[in-house]
C-alpha positions, 0 to 999 in steps of 0.5 A: 530481516525481510526476504529480499528478491532481486530480479534482473529487470522490471519486467521479470519482477512484475511477472513474478509479483503479479503471479505471487499476489494472484496466488495469495488472493486465491489462497484467501478466497479458498480459505475464507470465501473472500480476499483483500488487496491493499496497493500503493500509488506512484508510477512504480506499481503501474506495470504490476497493476497491468499484469495482475489485472489479466490474471485469472482468479474470482475477482468478484470475491476481492476487495481492493483498497489503498495504502494512502490517498491524496485528498484530491478528486478521485478523477484527478491525475494525482489520485491514486484511486484514478491510478487504480481505476485506470490500470488495475480495475480493468480486464479480469480485475474489473469485477473486483470491489474497490473501496476508495479513501477519498470521501466528499469531505472538504479536508482529510481530517473531516473525512477521517471517520467516514474513511475509517468506516469504510475500511472497517468493511474490508476484510482483514487481515488483508491478504496482501499489502503492496508498499512503495517507498520514497527516497526520504524513507516514507511509505504509504503517507507516513512522511518523516516530519509530518506533524501527526506521524507519531499518531500515525505510528502509534500501535494503541491508536485504535484508528485504521486511517489518519489525515496527515500532511507531508511537510513537502509533498503537495496535498493533504493525505489520508493514510492507513495507520501502522496498526492497520498496515500490519493487519496484513498476512503478507507485506510486499515492498516493491522497489525499482532502481539503484537509488531505492536500493540504497535508501532500503539498505539505509533503512535497515540500519539502526536509526529513528523510525521517525527519520525513516518511517518504513523502518516501522515495517521493516523492523517488525516481526508480526507480518512477513515482509518480502522485498521485490527489487529490480535495477 
């Protein structure tokens, strides 16, 4: 079972999460001279990004990348890279290296190889992976009913990333594959709100991974998973 940490409010959660992530990155830098952090998009991590960006560590030794990305211009409002540049690569964290998933290719499928080559340069195992979860049980861009979901979940694919198109959500995506996500020393699932708590508890119950892909992360026993939740 993942470790579950409950906080009285989002502000308290953010302060503890930022402190813990910074410490995990410091440990990586001390042990290996470098550290890597994988983050997710959406509105939930924005306060966490802001808090983390102000903490003191050797940011120039940190490489940051994304769990997934919409295939849009990095300057677009829908871009996760745009979100990270606006809220995380600021203050002290402006010194960090950033590896984006969006390439110049017209489609995500055409960009797969270049994206995989970029990701191969990010130190692995990742020191910390921060994931979110949708109300449909998706995480990264591992969406239920996506046509290439099985390929993205396959542990023997040999791929770090995969182009995938959600059945409902807009935009073609690039997502880290399940084996890439699991090349992490610590996975943190950041959830806010009673709806997400209910979805999380449903995902813990037995059921098909394809129905709620977050189960692939919650059910594995290779990488420690900690859930940070606030109402």
